[in-house]
VMD Tcl script that draws the C-alpha trace (Angstrom):
set ca {
  {0.83 7.20 27.07}
  {-1.55 10.02 28.10}
  {-0.03 12.74 30.26}
  {-1.11 12.44 33.89}
  {-2.63 15.58 35.42}
  {-1.54 16.22 39.04}
  {-4.55 16.37 41.37}
  {-4.94 18.25 44.64}
  {-6.11 15.43 46.91}
  {-7.80 17.87 49.29}
  {-10.08 19.32 46.62}
  {-10.06 16.61 43.96}
  {-9.28 19.29 41.37}
  {-6.21 19.77 39.18}
  {-3.31 21.51 40.92}
  {-3.02 25.23 40.27}
  {-0.43 25.02 37.52}
  {-2.79 22.74 35.58}
  {-5.89 24.83 36.11}
  {-5.88 26.72 32.84}
  {-8.01 27.24 29.79}
  {-6.31 24.29 28.06}
  {-7.36 21.83 30.75}
  {-10.88 23.25 30.93}
  {-11.19 23.09 27.14}
  {-10.20 19.41 27.17}
  {-12.58 18.56 30.02}
  {-15.52 20.50 28.57}
  {-14.98 19.01 25.14}
  {-15.05 15.54 26.68}
  {-18.24 16.29 28.62}
  {-19.99 17.68 25.54}
  {-19.00 14.83 23.22}
  {-19.97 12.21 25.81}
  {-23.38 13.93 26.22}
  {-22.71 14.53 29.92}
  {-23.56 18.09 28.86}
  {-26.50 17.51 26.49}
  {-27.14 19.68 23.41}
  {-28.70 23.01 24.36}
  {-27.37 23.05 27.95}
  {-26.86 26.60 29.24}
  {-23.49 27.26 30.86}
  {-22.51 29.78 33.52}
  {-18.97 31.20 33.57}
  {-19.00 31.80 37.33}
  {-20.18 28.26 38.09}
  {-17.53 26.77 35.80}
  {-14.83 28.94 37.38}
  {-15.82 27.73 40.85}
  {-16.09 24.10 39.76}
  {-12.60 24.05 38.26}
  {-10.96 26.40 40.74}
  {-9.93 29.01 38.16}
  {-10.74 32.61 37.31}
  {-13.31 33.57 34.69}
  {-10.65 34.62 32.16}
  {-9.46 31.07 31.32}
  {-13.11 29.98 31.35}
  {-13.87 32.52 28.62}
  {-10.78 31.43 26.68}
  {-11.88 27.78 26.83}
  {-15.43 28.65 25.73}
  {-14.10 30.63 22.77}
  {-11.99 27.63 21.71}
  {-15.02 25.35 22.03}
  {-17.06 27.77 19.93}
  {-14.49 27.51 17.12}
  {-15.12 23.74 17.23}
  {-18.85 24.52 16.91}
  {-19.47 22.79 20.23}
  {-20.50 25.95 22.10}
  {-22.77 28.78 20.94}
  {-21.69 32.25 22.04}
  {-24.19 35.09 21.61}
  {-23.68 38.60 23.07}
  {-25.77 39.25 26.21}
  {-26.81 35.59 26.43}
  {-25.46 32.66 28.40}
  {-23.13 30.32 26.50}
  {-24.80 27.04 25.63}
  {-23.86 23.69 24.21}
  {-24.53 23.64 20.48}
  {-27.95 22.14 19.73}
  {-28.23 18.92 17.79}
  {-31.59 18.63 16.06}
  {-32.43 15.06 15.14}
  {-34.68 16.37 12.38}
  {-31.51 17.78 10.75}
  {-29.90 14.35 10.35}
  {-30.78 14.29 6.65}
  {-28.95 17.58 6.02}
  {-26.03 16.44 8.15}
  {-25.90 13.18 6.19}
  {-25.69 15.04 2.88}
  {-22.85 17.21 4.16}
  {-20.90 14.36 5.74}
  {-21.08 12.15 2.66}
  {-19.89 14.88 0.32}
  {-17.09 16.10 2.57}
  {-15.92 12.59 3.48}
  {-15.72 11.62 -0.19}
  {-13.71 14.71 -1.10}
  {-11.18 14.60 1.74}
  {-10.64 10.86 1.28}
  {-10.06 11.28 -2.45}
  {-7.60 14.10 -1.94}
  {-5.87 12.25 0.89}
  {-5.28 9.32 -1.46}
  {-3.49 11.64 -3.87}
  {-1.62 13.82 -1.38}
  {-0.89 11.73 1.72}
  {2.63 11.47 3.12}
  {4.20 8.52 4.91}
  {3.67 10.39 8.19}
  {-0.03 10.83 7.35}
  {-0.33 7.09 6.71}
  {1.29 6.30 10.06}
  {-1.13 8.60 11.89}
  {-4.20 7.21 10.12}
  {-3.03 3.66 10.82}
  {-2.46 4.43 14.49}
  {-6.08 5.54 14.90}
  {-7.29 2.57 12.84}
  {-5.61 0.18 15.27}
  {-6.89 2.10 18.30}
  {-10.43 1.90 16.94}
  {-10.15 -1.81 16.23}
  {-8.90 -2.51 19.76}
  {-11.61 -0.34 21.33}
  {-14.28 -2.22 19.34}
  {-12.80 -5.53 20.47}
  {-13.01 -4.45 24.11}
  {-16.40 -2.79 23.71}
  {-15.17 0.55 25.05}
  {-17.62 3.09 23.65}
  {-15.72 6.20 24.75}
  {-12.49 5.02 23.16}
  {-14.01 3.69 19.95}
  {-15.97 6.90 19.31}
  {-12.86 9.03 19.89}
  {-10.63 6.74 17.82}
  {-13.15 6.73 14.97}
  {-13.12 10.53 14.92}
  {-9.32 10.49 15.06}
  {-9.13 8.09 12.10}
  {-11.31 10.24 9.88}
  {-9.83 13.52 11.13}
  {-6.35 12.25 10.24}
  {-7.61 11.52 6.73}
  {-8.97 15.06 6.61}
  {-5.59 16.45 7.69}
  {-3.93 14.41 4.91}
  {-6.17 15.90 2.20}
  {-3.95 18.97 1.93}
  {-6.80 21.48 2.15}
  {-7.14 23.07 5.62}
  {-10.52 24.62 4.79}
  {-12.09 21.28 3.95}
  {-10.27 19.63 6.85}
  {-11.77 22.16 9.30}
  {-15.26 21.70 7.86}
  {-14.86 17.93 8.06}
  {-13.73 18.16 11.69}
  {-16.86 20.11 12.58}
  {-19.02 17.42 10.96}
  {-17.10 14.72 12.82}
  {-17.77 16.41 16.17}
  {-21.52 16.45 15.51}
  {-21.21 12.88 14.27}
  {-19.63 11.86 17.58}
  {-22.63 13.18 19.49}
  {-25.07 11.41 17.16}
  {-23.15 8.17 17.62}
  {-23.32 8.59 21.39}
  {-27.08 9.09 21.20}
  {-27.40 5.92 19.12}
  {-25.08 3.97 21.44}
  {-27.09 4.92 24.52}
  {-30.48 3.98 23.11}
  {-32.04 1.75 25.76}
  {-33.33 -0.93 23.42}
  {-32.01 -4.47 23.66}
  {-33.21 -5.19 20.12}
  {-30.50 -2.89 18.75}
  {-27.55 -4.26 20.71}
  {-26.76 -7.15 18.35}
  {-26.98 -5.04 15.18}
  {-24.80 -2.34 16.76}
  {-22.08 -4.87 17.59}
  {-22.26 -6.30 14.07}
  {-22.01 -2.82 12.59}
  {-19.01 -1.88 14.74}
  {-17.17 -4.98 13.56}
  {-18.06 -4.03 9.98}
  {-16.63 -0.53 10.43}
  {-13.22 -1.94 11.32}
  {-13.15 -3.81 8.00}
  {-14.23 -0.67 6.16}
  {-11.45 1.32 7.83}
  {-8.95 -1.31 6.68}
  {-10.19 -1.04 3.10}
  {-10.22 2.77 3.11}
  {-6.69 3.04 4.45}
  {-5.52 0.49 1.88}
  {-7.01 2.57 -0.97}
  {-5.38 5.73 0.38}
  {-2.05 3.94 0.79}
  {-2.23 2.68 -2.83}
  {-3.28 6.16 -4.01}
  {-6.42 4.76 -5.62}
  {-8.41 8.00 -5.67}
  {-11.62 6.60 -7.15}
  {-11.77 3.67 -4.75}
  {-10.99 5.84 -1.72}
  {-13.80 8.23 -2.64}
  {-16.30 5.42 -3.24}
  {-15.44 3.60 -0.01}
  {-15.63 6.82 2.02}
  {-19.02 7.72 0.58}
  {-20.49 4.28 1.23}
  {-19.00 4.26 4.74}
  {-20.67 7.58 5.61}
  {-24.01 6.66 4.04}
  {-24.23 3.28 5.75}
  {-23.15 4.70 9.10}
  {-25.71 7.50 9.11}
  {-28.52 5.19 7.98}
  {-27.80 2.85 10.87}
  {-27.50 5.68 13.39}
  {-30.86 7.06 12.25}
  {-32.42 3.59 12.59}
  {-31.09 3.14 16.14}
  {-32.33 6.55 17.23}
  {-35.72 6.08 15.58}
  {-36.16 2.75 17.37}
  {-37.08 4.66 20.55}
  {-37.75 8.23 19.40}
  {-40.72 9.58 17.45}
  {-38.68 11.51 14.87}
  {-39.29 11.26 11.15}
  {-36.04 11.16 9.17}
  {-36.17 10.48 5.44}
  {-32.79 9.44 4.04}
  {-34.22 7.78 0.94}
  {-33.11 10.50 -1.46}
  {-29.50 10.52 -0.27}
}
mol new
graphics top color blue
foreach p $ca { graphics top sphere $p radius 0.5 }
foreach p [lrange $ca 0 end-1] q [lrange $ca 1 end] { graphics top cylinder $p $q radius 0.2 }
display resetview
């Protein structure tokens, strides 16, 4: 069960002992990944400090943590800003995601522990339940958790960190696709979400059975199909040319 954060009912903000960089990091991360703070948004330390009732020091600490997740861009003598997300870069992102997802899934199949399997399975079930209930916030987060847990199981922290960065950008792309105001895409999106739960089942099974070749193949197909669909949904209402044919 998630930990409840005590709230000051006079201000509506977290109580003082919970007003730290950790809480701000969590809240800002959520706002960025949900697109409440769109890509490219400039941020002001003083405004954030006032909004959350904290000093500027924990604000800076939270922003530094977010920058290590590649969610915030920090440049000397410039305002912090939410990392941009160029739709024209989807092709390059797709190449990177496919390669990294194949590698970490293959290695996870060969190196996973029983604890790793339990963690991956927990996120798989959370994702399946979120899809069943149609909860976009939960299914996007659970999907990232599922793949991030596979990354953690690969036994290579450098690849796991790179994969996590790709997954964060992937979350924002998924949110853009999910919020496309086009009724023609709603049925296909629902069908695709149901398909992803089956693909997660198959991928976990291959990792559990330590079938390295199958895990790699499934992971690559999963990434390729997902990015193709996301690009299609975005292109349905946006004039952006994205060629994925050579991937």
